[in-house]
C-alpha positions as a Markdown table, in Angstrom:
| # | Residue | x | y | z |
|---|---|---|---|---|
| 1 | Met | -25.8 | 22.2 | 9.9 |
| 2 | Tyr | -25.9 | 21.1 | 6.2 |
| 3 | Lys | -29.3 | 21.2 | 4.4 |
| 4 | Leu | -28.0 | 20.6 | 0.9 |
| 5 | Ile | -25.1 | 18.4 | -0.2 |
| 6 | Ala | -23.8 | 18.9 | -3.8 |
| 7 | Phe | -21.7 | 16.1 | -5.3 |
| 8 | Asp | -19.0 | 15.9 | -7.9 |
| 9 | Phe | -19.2 | 12.9 | -10.2 |
| 10 | Asp | -15.9 | 11.6 | -11.5 |
| 11 | Gly | -13.7 | 10.2 | -8.7 |
| 12 | Thr | -16.4 | 10.9 | -6.2 |
| 13 | Leu | -19.5 | 8.8 | -7.1 |
| 14 | Ala | -17.8 | 6.4 | -9.4 |
| 15 | Asp | -14.3 | 5.4 | -10.4 |
| 16 | Ser | -14.7 | 7.0 | -13.8 |
| 17 | Val | -11.6 | 9.1 | -14.4 |
| 18 | Asp | -9.6 | 6.5 | -16.2 |
| 19 | Phe | -12.7 | 5.6 | -18.2 |
| 20 | Cys | -13.1 | 9.1 | -19.4 |
| 21 | Leu | -9.4 | 9.4 | -20.2 |
| 22 | His | -9.6 | 6.2 | -22.2 |
| 23 | Val | -12.4 | 7.4 | -24.3 |
| 24 | Phe | -10.6 | 10.7 | -25.0 |
| 25 | Glu | -7.5 | 8.7 | -26.1 |
| 26 | Leu | -9.6 | 6.6 | -28.5 |
| 27 | Val | -11.0 | 9.8 | -30.1 |
| 28 | Phe | -7.7 | 11.6 | -30.3 |
| 29 | Lys | -6.0 | 8.6 | -31.8 |
| 30 | Lys | -8.6 | 8.4 | -34.5 |
| 31 | Tyr | -8.6 | 12.0 | -35.4 |
| 32 | Met | -5.1 | 13.2 | -34.5 |
| 33 | Gly | -2.9 | 10.1 | -34.9 |
| 34 | Glu | 0.6 | 10.7 | -33.7 |
| 35 | Asn | -0.3 | 14.2 | -32.7 |
| 36 | Ala | -2.7 | 13.1 | -30.0 |
| 37 | Pro | -2.1 | 14.6 | -26.6 |
| 38 | Thr | -0.8 | 12.6 | -23.6 |
| 39 | Arg | -3.1 | 11.2 | -21.0 |
| 40 | Glu | -1.7 | 13.6 | -18.4 |
| 41 | Ser | -2.2 | 16.6 | -20.6 |
| 42 | Ile | -5.8 | 15.6 | -21.2 |
| 43 | Tyr | -6.3 | 15.2 | -17.4 |
| 44 | Gln | -5.0 | 18.7 | -16.8 |
| 45 | Asn | -7.9 | 20.1 | -18.9 |
| 46 | Phe | -10.7 | 18.3 | -17.1 |
| 47 | Gly | -12.1 | 21.6 | -16.0 |
| 48 | Met | -13.8 | 21.9 | -19.4 |
| 49 | Asn | -16.5 | 19.6 | -20.5 |
| 50 | Glu | -15.9 | 17.0 | -23.2 |
| 51 | Pro | -16.6 | 19.2 | -26.3 |
| 52 | Gly | -14.3 | 21.8 | -24.7 |
| 53 | Val | -11.4 | 19.4 | -24.3 |
| 54 | Leu | -11.9 | 18.2 | -27.9 |
| 55 | Lys | -11.9 | 21.7 | -29.2 |
| 56 | Phe | -8.8 | 22.6 | -27.1 |
| 57 | Tyr | -6.7 | 20.1 | -28.9 |
| 58 | Met | -8.4 | 19.9 | -32.3 |
| 59 | Gly | -8.7 | 23.7 | -32.8 |
| 60 | Asp | -12.4 | 23.8 | -33.4 |
| 61 | Phe | -15.6 | 21.9 | -32.6 |
| 62 | Asn | -15.7 | 18.6 | -34.5 |
| 63 | Pro | -19.2 | 17.1 | -34.5 |
| 64 | Ala | -18.0 | 13.7 | -35.7 |
| 65 | Ala | -15.4 | 13.5 | -33.0 |
| 66 | Glu | -17.9 | 14.6 | -30.3 |
| 67 | Asn | -20.4 | 12.0 | -31.5 |
| 68 | Asp | -17.7 | 9.3 | -31.4 |
| 69 | Phe | -16.9 | 10.3 | -27.8 |
| 70 | Tyr | -20.6 | 9.8 | -26.8 |
| 71 | Val | -20.9 | 6.5 | -28.7 |
| 72 | Trp | -17.8 | 5.1 | -27.1 |
| 73 | His | -18.7 | 6.5 | -23.7 |
| 74 | Arg | -22.0 | 4.6 | -23.9 |
| 75 | Glu | -20.6 | 1.4 | -25.4 |
| 76 | Leu | -17.7 | 1.0 | -23.0 |
| 77 | His | -19.5 | 2.0 | -19.7 |
| 78 | Gly | -20.1 | -1.5 | -18.7 |
| 79 | Glu | -16.5 | -2.5 | -19.2 |
| 80 | Lys | -14.7 | 0.6 | -17.8 |
| 81 | Cys | -17.1 | 1.9 | -15.2 |
| 82 | Pro | -19.7 | -0.8 | -14.3 |
| 83 | Glu | -20.8 | 0.5 | -10.9 |
| 84 | Thr | -20.6 | 3.3 | -8.4 |
| 85 | Tyr | -18.1 | 3.3 | -5.5 |
| 86 | Pro | -19.3 | 1.0 | -2.7 |
| 87 | Gly | -21.5 | 2.9 | -0.3 |
| 88 | Thr | -22.2 | 6.0 | -2.5 |
| 89 | Arg | -25.7 | 4.9 | -3.4 |
| 90 | Gln | -26.4 | 4.2 | 0.2 |
| 91 | Leu | -25.1 | 7.6 | 1.2 |
| 92 | Leu | -27.4 | 9.3 | -1.2 |
| 93 | Glu | -30.4 | 7.3 | 0.1 |
| 94 | Phe | -29.4 | 8.1 | 3.7 |
| 95 | Leu | -29.4 | 11.9 | 2.9 |
| 96 | Arg | -32.8 | 11.7 | 1.1 |
| 97 | Glu | -34.3 | 9.8 | 4.1 |
| 98 | Arg | -33.0 | 12.5 | 6.4 |
| 99 | Gly | -34.7 | 15.2 | 4.3 |
| 100 | Val | -31.4 | 16.7 | 3.0 |
| 101 | Lys | -31.4 | 17.9 | -0.6 |
| 102 | Thr | -28.8 | 16.5 | -3.0 |
| 103 | Thr | -27.6 | 18.1 | -6.2 |
| 104 | Leu | -24.9 | 17.3 | -8.8 |
| 105 | Leu | -22.1 | 19.7 | -9.8 |
| 106 | Thr | -19.8 | 18.3 | -12.4 |
| 107 | Gly | -17.6 | 19.4 | -15.2 |
| 108 | Arg | -19.1 | 16.8 | -17.5 |
| 109 | Ser | -21.4 | 17.7 | -20.5 |
| 110 | Glu | -25.1 | 17.1 | -20.1 |
| 111 | Thr | -24.8 | 14.2 | -22.6 |
| 112 | Thr | -22.2 | 12.1 | -20.8 |
| 113 | Cys | -23.7 | 13.0 | -17.5 |
| 114 | Lys | -27.1 | 11.7 | -18.6 |
| 115 | Ile | -25.5 | 8.5 | -20.0 |
| 116 | Ser | -23.7 | 7.7 | -16.8 |
| 117 | Leu | -26.5 | 8.6 | -14.4 |
| 118 | Glu | -28.9 | 6.3 | -16.4 |
| 119 | Tyr | -26.4 | 3.5 | -16.7 |
| 120 | Leu | -25.5 | 3.6 | -12.9 |
| 121 | Lys | -29.2 | 4.1 | -12.0 |
| 122 | Leu | -28.5 | 7.4 | -10.3 |
| 123 | Asp | -30.8 | 9.5 | -12.5 |
| 124 | Ser | -33.4 | 10.0 | -9.8 |
| 125 | Cys | -30.9 | 10.9 | -7.0 |
| 126 | Phe | -30.4 | 14.6 | -7.7 |
| 127 | Glu | -33.1 | 17.3 | -7.9 |
| 128 | Phe | -30.8 | 19.7 | -9.7 |
| 129 | Ile | -27.8 | 19.2 | -12.0 |
| 130 | Gln | -25.1 | 21.7 | -12.9 |
| 131 | Asn | -23.1 | 20.6 | -15.9 |
| 132 | Gly | -19.8 | 21.8 | -17.3 |
| 133 | Ser | -19.1 | 24.2 | -20.2 |
| 134 | Pro | -16.6 | 24.3 | -23.0 |
| 135 | Glu | -14.6 | 26.8 | -21.0 |
| 136 | Lys | -13.0 | 26.2 | -17.6 |
| 137 | Asn | -15.7 | 25.8 | -14.9 |
| 138 | Asp | -15.7 | 28.1 | -12.0 |
| 139 | Lys | -17.2 | 25.9 | -9.3 |
| 140 | Ala | -17.0 | 28.7 | -6.7 |
| 141 | Val | -19.5 | 30.7 | -8.8 |
| 142 | Gln | -21.7 | 27.6 | -9.3 |
| 143 | Leu | -21.7 | 26.9 | -5.5 |
| 144 | Gln | -22.6 | 30.6 | -4.9 |
| 145 | Tyr | -25.5 | 30.1 | -7.3 |
| 146 | Leu | -26.7 | 27.2 | -5.2 |
| 147 | Leu | -26.7 | 29.3 | -2.1 |
| 148 | Lys | -28.9 | 31.9 | -3.9 |
| 149 | Lys | -31.2 | 29.3 | -5.6 |
| 150 | Tyr | -32.0 | 27.5 | -2.4 |
| 151 | Asp | -31.7 | 30.6 | -0.1 |
| 152 | Leu | -29.1 | 29.0 | 2.1 |
| 153 | Ala | -26.5 | 30.4 | 4.5 |
| 154 | Pro | -22.9 | 29.3 | 3.6 |
| 155 | Asp | -22.7 | 26.9 | 6.5 |
| 156 | Glu | -25.8 | 25.1 | 5.2 |
| 157 | Leu | -24.2 | 23.9 | 2.0 |
| 158 | Ala | -21.4 | 21.3 | 1.5 |
| 159 | Tyr | -19.7 | 20.1 | -1.6 |
| 160 | Val | -18.4 | 16.5 | -1.9 |
| 161 | Gly | -15.5 | 16.3 | -4.3 |
| 162 | Asp | -12.2 | 14.4 | -4.7 |
| 163 | Ala | -9.9 | 17.1 | -6.1 |
| 164 | Val | -7.8 | 19.7 | -4.4 |
| 165 | Ser | -9.4 | 22.2 | -6.9 |
| 166 | Asp | -12.8 | 21.3 | -5.3 |
| 167 | Ala | -11.5 | 22.3 | -1.9 |
| 168 | Glu | -10.1 | 25.5 | -3.4 |
| 169 | Ala | -13.4 | 26.4 | -5.0 |
| 170 | Cys | -15.3 | 25.8 | -1.7 |
| 171 | Ile | -12.9 | 28.2 | 0.1 |
| 172 | Arg | -13.6 | 30.9 | -2.5 |
| 173 | Ala | -17.3 | 30.3 | -2.2 |
| 174 | Gly | -17.2 | 30.3 | 1.6 |
| 175 | Val | -18.8 | 26.8 | 1.9 |
| 176 | Ser | -17.6 | 23.5 | 3.3 |
| 177 | Cys | -15.8 | 20.9 | 1.2 |
| 178 | Leu | -16.0 | 17.2 | 2.2 |
| 179 | Ser | -13.1 | 15.6 | 0.4 |
| 180 | Ala | -13.8 | 12.2 | -1.1 |
| 181 | Ala | -10.5 | 10.4 | -0.8 |
| 182 | Trp | -11.6 | 6.8 | -1.3 |
| 183 | Ala | -10.2 | 6.5 | -4.8 |
| 184 | Lys | -6.9 | 4.7 | -5.3 |
| 185 | Ser | -5.5 | 7.9 | -6.9 |
| 186 | Ala | -6.6 | 10.2 | -4.0 |
| 187 | Arg | -4.0 | 12.8 | -3.1 |
| 188 | Ile | -4.7 | 12.5 | 0.6 |
| 189 | Ala | -1.8 | 14.5 | 1.9 |
| 190 | Glu | -2.6 | 17.4 | -0.4 |
| 191 | Leu | -6.3 | 17.3 | 0.6 |
| 192 | Glu | -5.4 | 17.2 | 4.3 |
| 193 | Ala | -3.2 | 20.2 | 3.8 |
| 194 | Ile | -5.9 | 22.4 | 2.3 |
| 195 | Asn | -9.0 | 20.8 | 4.0 |
| 196 | Pro | -7.9 | 19.5 | 7.4 |
| 197 | Gly | -10.4 | 17.5 | 9.3 |
| 198 | Lys | -12.7 | 17.0 | 6.4 |
| 199 | Val | -10.9 | 14.4 | 4.3 |
| 200 | Phe | -12.6 | 11.0 | 4.2 |
| 201 | Thr | -11.0 | 7.8 | 3.0 |
| 202 | Thr | -14.2 | 5.7 | 3.1 |
| 203 | Val | -17.8 | 6.6 | 2.2 |
| 204 | Gln | -18.9 | 5.2 | 5.6 |
| 205 | Ala | -16.7 | 7.6 | 7.5 |
| 206 | Met | -18.3 | 10.5 | 5.5 |
| 207 | Gln | -21.8 | 9.2 | 6.3 |
| 208 | Glu | -21.0 | 9.0 | 10.0 |
| 209 | Phe | -19.8 | 12.6 | 9.9 |
| 210 | Leu | -22.8 | 13.8 | 8.1 |
| 211 | Ala | -25.2 | 12.0 | 10.4 |
| 212 | Glu | -24.1 | 14.5 | 13.1 |
| 213 | Asn | -24.0 | 17.6 | 10.9 |
| 214 | Ile | -27.2 | 17.6 | 8.8 |
| 215 | Gln | -30.8 | 18.8 | 9.2 |
| 216 | Pro | -33.8 | 18.5 | 7.0 |
| 217 | Phe | -34.2 | 21.2 | 4.4 |
C-alpha cells in the first residue's frame, strides 16, 4: 500500500512540454540564430534542468540567456500553459484527504518550478520538492533518497510520471511507477510494454486505482 506518491511535473501535472520547448526556442534563436538546435534535439536533453540545457548548446553558462528564459517562462505561462490537466488538482486533494504524503520530483530548475507552481496554484500541494540539476538527473537515486528520507519500504512509494524513462527509473529504484498517459503525446504502447497494468489514460482512472492501494502515512 502506498503511503507516499511522488509526482513528475511536465506532461504529468500540466501540458507544459511544448511550452518549455517554445521558451527554449525563443532563447536559442536570440543567442544562436541559425545555429539554434532543433526542437527534437532540445527535447532529448530534458533530463537536465534549464541552465544545463542552455549550457549544453551554448558551451558555457550564460546568465543573460538564463534570465531571458525565466522572464519568458513567466510572461508566456498564461498563454502557453494556463492550467493543470483536468483532475490533477482533485487527485492531489484526494491524496491529502486520505493522509497520503505527496512530493514533487522534476527535472526542472528551482526557479521555473517555483514560477509554475505559483501560477498554477499548486505551491502548497507538495511537502518536499526535488529539482533537477545541470547534469542528467538520476531519478532512481532520487527515488531511493525518498525511501530513506521517509523511512519507507519500496512498496510504500509510487512515482507518477509520463515518460518511459520514468518507468525505467522506478524499476532501477525498486518502486512502483504509475504512468500518466493522459497527454496527447503519450506513448501508450511503449508505456504498456515496460509498465503493464499501471498505465492510466485518465486522471480519474488513476485516482480509482489509488483509492484501493493507499493508506495514511
